[in-house]
C-alpha positions as CSV (number, residue, x, y, z in Angstrom):
1,E,40.0,22.0,288.3
2,L,41.8,23.9,290.8
3,R,41.6,28.7,289.7
4,R,43.6,31.4,291.2
5,G,41.0,34.2,290.6
6,S,38.7,34.8,287.3
7,Q,41.4,37.4,285.7
8,P,43.7,35.4,283.7
9,A,47.4,35.0,284.7
10,T,51.0,33.9,284.2
11,I,52.2,31.4,286.6
12,Y,55.6,31.0,287.3
13,C,55.8,27.8,289.9
14,I,53.9,25.6,291.2
15,N,55.5,23.0,293.9
16,F,53.2,20.8,296.5
17,N,54.3,20.3,299.7
18,A,56.1,16.6,300.8
19,D,53.1,15.0,301.4
20,S,51.5,16.1,298.4
21,S,48.5,16.9,300.5
22,L,48.9,20.5,299.5
23,L,49.9,22.7,296.2
24,C,51.3,26.0,295.9
25,V,51.3,28.6,292.9
26,A,52.5,32.3,292.6
27,S,52.0,34.4,289.8
28,D,52.2,37.4,287.6
29,H,49.6,39.3,290.0
30,G,52.1,39.1,292.4
31,T,49.6,36.2,294.9
32,I,50.9,32.6,295.7
33,H,47.5,30.7,296.3
34,I,47.4,27.8,298.6
35,F,45.2,24.4,297.8
36,A,44.5,21.2,299.7
37,L,44.6,19.0,297.4
38,D,42.6,15.2,299.4
39,D,39.3,17.9,300.3
40,T,37.3,15.5,301.1
41,G,36.6,18.1,304.2
42,G,37.0,14.4,307.2
43,G,36.7,16.1,310.0
44,G,37.2,19.7,310.1
45,G,35.9,20.5,306.8
46,A,36.7,20.8,303.6
47,K,39.5,23.9,302.6
48,N,39.3,24.4,299.3
49,K,36.4,26.9,298.8
50,Q,33.6,26.3,296.0
51,S,31.2,28.2,294.2
52,S,27.6,27.5,296.1
53,L,25.9,27.8,292.3
54,A,28.7,24.9,291.6
55,A,26.0,21.7,292.1
56,A,23.9,23.3,288.7
57,S,24.5,22.0,286.1
58,F,23.5,23.9,283.1
59,L,26.1,27.0,284.0
60,P,28.9,27.1,282.8
61,K,32.1,24.3,284.2
62,Y,33.5,27.6,286.3
63,F,31.3,28.0,288.7
64,S,32.1,23.7,290.0
65,S,35.2,25.0,289.8
66,V,37.2,24.5,293.0
67,W,39.3,27.3,294.0
68,S,42.2,27.9,296.4
69,F,41.5,28.7,300.7
70,S,44.2,30.3,301.0
71,R,45.9,33.6,299.2
72,I,49.2,35.4,300.0
73,E,50.3,38.4,298.5
74,V,53.3,38.6,297.9
75,P,55.3,42.2,299.3
76,G,56.1,44.5,296.8
77,G,54.6,42.1,294.3
78,A,57.7,41.1,292.8
79,R,57.7,37.9,291.4
80,C,59.1,34.8,292.8
81,I,58.7,31.5,293.0
82,C,57.5,29.2,296.0
83,A,58.0,26.4,297.7
84,F,56.8,23.9,301.4
85,T,58.7,24.0,303.9
86,Q,59.1,20.4,306.1
87,E,56.8,22.5,309.1
88,S,54.1,23.9,306.1
89,A,55.4,27.4,305.8
90,V,55.8,28.6,302.6
91,V,58.8,30.5,300.7
92,A,59.2,32.7,298.6
93,V,61.9,33.6,296.4
94,C,61.5,37.0,294.5
95,A,63.4,38.6,291.6
96,D,63.6,41.3,293.0
97,G,66.7,39.4,296.2
98,S,63.8,39.2,298.3
99,Y,62.9,36.6,300.5
100,H,59.6,35.5,302.6
101,K,58.4,32.7,305.1
102,F,54.6,32.6,305.4
103,V,53.4,30.8,308.5
104,P,49.9,29.5,307.9
105,T,47.9,29.9,310.4
106,D,44.1,28.0,311.6
107,K,41.8,30.4,311.7
């Protein structure tokens, strides 16, 4: 189960990158979250986050959820749709007429 936050949100857009290894999700919170779909941890370790309590089977499913590895705040918090470019940057086209391009870094 993928989670983008702990508060309920309206999802405006969900898109995959070209090889379906990443997923971007835009919501009414003025954010875009990015998930790694093949998060096996090979080489550089797992990208997505998970609670340290995930292994405790007696806790609710919420604690075993997978959380986005990247969160982008859209300037102004406008409604937007998101997509990946061929270079794996994320673009957001917003209802207020603005356009934003976010380039990931390996930090």
